[in-house]
C-alpha positions in Angstrom: 86.9 82.0 128.3 88.5 82.6 125.0 87.0 85.2 122.7 85.8 84.2 119.2 88.4 84.7 116.5 86.3 87.5 114.8 86.5 89.5 118.0 90.3 89.4 118.0 90.6 90.9 114.5 92.0 94.4 114.4 89.1 95.8 112.4 86.6 94.3 114.8 88.4 95.6 117.8 88.4 99.1 116.2 84.6 98.8 115.5 83.8 97.6 119.1 86.0 100.3 120.5 84.0 102.9 118.5 80.7 101.4 119.7 82.0 101.5 123.3 83.0 105.1 123.0 79.6 106.0 121.6 77.8 104.2 124.4 79.9 105.9 127.1 79.4 109.3 125.5 75.7 108.9 125.0 73.7 110.3 122.1 75.6 113.0 120.4 73.0 114.0 117.8 72.5 117.5 119.2 76.2 118.0 119.5 76.7 116.8 116.0 74.0 119.1 114.5 75.5 122.1 116.4 79.0 121.2 115.2 77.8 121.1 111.6 76.1 124.4 112.0 79.3 125.9 113.4 81.3 124.3 110.6 79.0 125.9 108.0 79.6 129.3 109.5 83.3 128.6 109.8 83.5 127.5 106.1 81.9 130.8 105.1 84.3 132.8 107.2 87.3 130.8 105.8 86.2 131.6 102.3 85.8 135.3 103.0 89.1 135.4 104.9 90.9 133.7 102.0 89.6 136.0 99.3 90.4 139.1 101.3 93.9 138.1 102.5 97.0 139.1 100.5 98.5 142.0 98.6 95.1 143.5 97.8 93.8 145.7 100.6 90.2 145.0 99.9 88.1 144.3 103.0 85.5 141.7 103.6 82.8 144.4 103.6 84.0 145.7 100.2 83.9 142.3 98.7 80.4 141.6 100.0 79.4 145.1 98.7 80.7 144.3 95.3 78.9 141.0 95.2 75.6 142.6 96.2 76.0 145.3 93.5 77.3 148.3 95.4 78.9 150.8 93.0 82.6 151.5 93.5 83.1 149.0 96.2 86.2 147.6 94.6 88.7 149.0 92.1 89.2 147.2 88.7 92.5 145.8 89.9 91.0 144.4 93.1 88.2 142.8 91.2 90.6 141.0 89.0 92.7 139.8 92.0 89.7 138.6 94.0 87.4 137.2 91.3 89.9 135.8 88.8 92.7 134.7 91.1 91.7 134.3 94.8 88.0 133.2 94.4 88.7 130.2 92.1 91.7 129.3 94.3 89.5 129.4 97.4 86.7 127.3 95.8 89.1 124.8 94.4 90.9 124.5 97.8 87.6 123.9 99.6 86.5 121.2 97.1 89.9 119.4 97.4 90.0 119.6 101.2 86.5 118.3 101.4 87.1 115.5 98.9 90.3 114.3 100.7 88.7 114.5 104.2 85.6 112.6 103.0 87.7 110.0 101.2 89.7 109.4 104.4 86.5 109.1 106.4 85.0 106.6 103.9 88.1 104.5 103.8 88.4 104.3 107.5 84.8 103.2 107.8 85.0 100.7 104.9 88.3 99.1 106.1 87.2 99.4 109.8 90.5 100.8 111.0 91.7 104.3 112.0 94.8 104.4 109.8 93.2 104.2 106.3 93.9 107.3 104.2 94.2 107.8 100.4 97.7 109.3 100.9 99.0 106.7 103.3 97.9 103.6 101.6 99.0 104.4 98.0 95.7 105.7 96.4 97.1 109.2 96.0 100.3 107.7 94.6 98.3 105.8 92.0 96.3 108.9 91.1 99.6 110.9 90.8 100.9 108.2 88.4 97.9 108.7 86.2 98.2 112.4 86.2 101.9 112.5 85.6 101.5 110.0 82.7 98.9 112.4 81.2 101.2 115.4 81.6 104.3 113.8 80.1 102.6 111.7 77.4 99.6 114.0 76.6 101.3 115.3 73.5 102.6 111.9 72.4 101.3 108.4 73.2 98.3 109.7 75.1 97.3 112.3 72.5 94.1 110.5 71.4 93.1 110.2 75.1 93.8 114.0 75.6 91.8 114.8 72.4 88.8 112.7 73.4 88.4 113.9 77.0 89.6 117.5 76.6 89.9 119.4 79.9 88.7 116.3 81.7 91.7 114.2 80.5 93.9 114.9 83.5 91.2 114.2 86.2 90.1 111.1 84.3 93.6 109.7 84.1 94.2 110.4 87.8 90.9 108.7 88.6 91.9 105.6 86.6 95.3 105.4 88.5 93.6 105.9 91.9 90.9 103.3 91.0 93.3 100.6 90.0 95.4 101.2 93.1 92.4 101.1 95.4 91.1 97.9 93.9 94.5 96.2 94.2 94.8 97.4 97.8 91.4 96.1 98.8 92.0 92.7 97.1 95.4 92.3 98.9 94.3 93.4 102.3 91.0 91.6 102.6 90.7 87.9 103.3 87.6 86.0 104.4 85.7 89.2 104.8 88.3 90.7 107.2 90.6 93.5 106.3 94.0 93.4 108.0 95.4 96.7 109.1 99.0 95.6 108.9 98.5 94.0 105.5 96.8 97.2 104.2 99.6 99.5 105.4 102.3 97.2 104.0 100.5 96.7 100.7 100.0 100.5 100.5 103.7 101.0 101.0 104.5 98.5 98.3 102.0 99.9 95.8 103.2 103.4 96.6 106.8 102.4 95.9 105.8 100.8 92.7 103.8 103.8 91.5 106.7 106.0 92.6 109.1 104.0 90.5 106.9 104.3 87.4 106.3 108.0 88.1 110.1 108.5 88.3 110.5 106.7 84.9 108.0 109.2 83.4 109.8 112.1 84.9 113.1 110.9 83.5 111.7 111.1 80.0 110.0 114.5 80.6 111.3 117.7 78.9 112.5 120.7 80.8 109.1 122.5 80.9 107.3 119.4 82.1 110.0 118.9 84.8 109.5 122.4 86.1 105.7 121.9 86.2 106.0 118.4 87.8 108.4 119.5 90.5 106.1 122.2 92.0 103.0 120.1 91.3 104.3 117.0 93.2 104.6 119.0 96.4 101.0 120.2 96.2 99.8 123.6 95.3 96.7 125.7 94.5 98.8 128.4 92.7 97.5 127.5 89.3 93.8 127.4 90.3 91.5 128.7 87.5 87.8 128.5 86.7 88.8 126.0 84.0 90.3 123.6 86.6 87.2 124.0 88.7 85.1 123.1 85.7 87.3 120.0 85.1 87.6 118.6 88.7 84.6 120.1 90.4 81.9 118.0 88.7 83.8 114.8 89.4 84.2 115.6 93.1 80.6 116.8 93.5 79.3 113.7 91.7 81.2 111.5 94.1 79.6 113.4 97.0 76.1 112.5 95.8 76.5 109.0 97.0 77.4 110.0 100.6 73.8 110.2 102.0 73.2 106.6 100.8 76.5 105.3 102.3 76.2 106.6 105.8 73.9 103.9 107.1 75.9 101.2 105.5 79.2 102.5 106.9 77.6 102.6 110.3 76.5 99.0 110.0 79.8 97.7 108.5 81.7 98.8 111.7 80.1 95.6 113.2 81.6 93.5 110.4 80.4 92.6 106.9 78.4 89.6 108.1 76.5 91.7 110.6 75.9 94.5 108.1 74.6 91.9 105.6 72.1 90.5 108.1 71.0 94.1 108.8 70.0 94.4 105.2 73.0 96.4 103.9 74.1 95.5 100.4 77.7 95.1 101.4 79.2 94.4 98.0 77.4 97.3 96.4 78.5 99.6 99.3 82.1 98.5 98.8 82.0 99.1 95.0 80.4 102.5 95.4 82.9 103.5 98.1 85.9 102.4 96.2 84.9 104.1 93.0 83.9 107.3 94.9 87.2 107.5 96.8 89.1 106.9 93.6 87.2 109.6 91.7 87.4 112.2 94.4 91.1 111.6 95.1 92.0 111.4 91.5 90.3 114.6 90.6 91.9 116.4 93.5 95.4 115.1 92.8 95.1 116.0 89.1 94.6 119.7 89.8 96.5 120.2 93.1 99.3 117.6 93.2 100.1 115.6 96.4 98.4 117.0 99.5 98.7 114.6 102.3 97.3 113.9 105.8 94.0 115.8 105.4 92.2 112.5 105.1 93.5 111.2 108.4 93.6 114.3 110.6 90.0 115.5 109.9 88.1 112.3 110.6 89.9 111.8 113.9 89.3 115.3 115.1 85.6 114.9 114.4 85.3 111.4 115.9 86.6 112.7 119.2 84.2 115.7 119.0 80.9 114.3 117.6 81.3 110.5 117.6 81.5 107.9 114.8 78.0 108.2 113.3 78.6 108.6 109.5 75.3 110.5 109.0 77.0 113.5 110.7 80.6 112.5 110.3 80.6 112.7 106.4 79.2 116.2 106.0 81.2 117.5 108.9 84.4 116.1 107.4 83.6 117.8 104.1 83.2 121.2 105.8 86.1 120.9 108.2 88.4 119.5 105.5 87.6 122.3 103.1 88.1 125.0 105.7 91.4 123.6 107.0 92.8 123.4 103.5 91.7 127.0 102.8 93.6 128.2 106.0 96.6 126.1 105.0 96.6 127.7 101.6 96.4 131.2 103.2 99.5 130.3 105.2 101.2 128.9 102.1 100.9 132.2 100.2 101.5 134.6 103.1 104.3 133.1 105.3 107.1 133.8 102.8 105.4 136.4 100.7 106.0 137.4 97.9 107.1 133.8 97.4 104.8 130.9 98.0 105.2 127.6 99.9 103.8 124.4 98.4 100.7 123.6 100.5 101.7 120.0 100.8 104.6 121.1 103.0 102.2 122.7 105.5 99.8 119.8 105.6 102.7 117.3 106.1 104.2 119.5 108.8 101.0 119.5 110.8 99.7 116.0 109.8 102.9 114.1 110.3 103.1 114.6 114.1 99.3 114.2 114.4 99.5 110.8 112.6 102.3 109.7 115.0 100.1 110.6 117.9 97.2 108.6 116.5 99.4 105.6 115.9 100.7 105.7 119.5 97.1 106.2 120.8 95.7 103.3 118.8 98.5 100.8 118.9 97.2 98.9 121.9 93.8 98.5 120.2 95.3 97.5 116.9 98.1 95.2 118.2 100.7 97.1 116.3 
């Protein structure tokens, strides 16, 4: 007997596959809670490891002693290195890693497919266009915008670019309530190419100083992390996180399809609006202060789904913790592998995430009919 058309859609097959996996695996609540507890401990260790790794020979115990008020625990030089350079870099790296991982998790749940990611479908490219436009035109055409928003001008411009790209992507890829994986990926490539062309045009008219800044920024880096950047991007990222507890139930329901979620009492359209705005805000703020860092949003959700299952009540906070920790460790590698020079962190995430994405694609192609 032929299956109903809805059951042959890629998004529905992905949802049913997830449900089947959950049923076979049984209830993973205890495992998920244990995993989150371990990730909390792992995040704390990652932060301590990051602030105590580098040219300064300060140990973890000395840093803890200084924070708790022990006299003479750190020299004046070490305090400057740790609290003015490494600590803001570590905090910003954790926030960015968490925002990218959560954004990828939300997009995969919303689009009901395992390949959605802000970097792969053009959202990060749109955010980059907004940020580059602000950097190049901030002292010219965009001067009033810069004056009005102050330190928030760059994150807000990146948020605007990411939001426009996300809305266009969703409009193109969704038809009759079904989001096509192939259409989404192709539309993301097209939008990415368009934003790249516009970004190239802006780079062409940039001056020498702007070109130097943009070249290193485009590959992704936390080298310029400061408390000011945390003050600019942190509130936007944290504000987008406040919606997560209210989205988990809806994302769980929407894996069955928008019609089923609606009949379960989920305000589907409101959920989509909040998810799109939240992803654009988190991705835009992250791109604005760190540049292009790819593959975090596709690697982290898949690792966690295999470990704790697809329940977004646990998946979203776990993604934030694991994404933040992984980006911190990637940043430590970036600044120690070729010391005293520094690798752009985007190179490391791409080197790890690229093969992982190919593995996911090969693993999922039979389900997605790709």
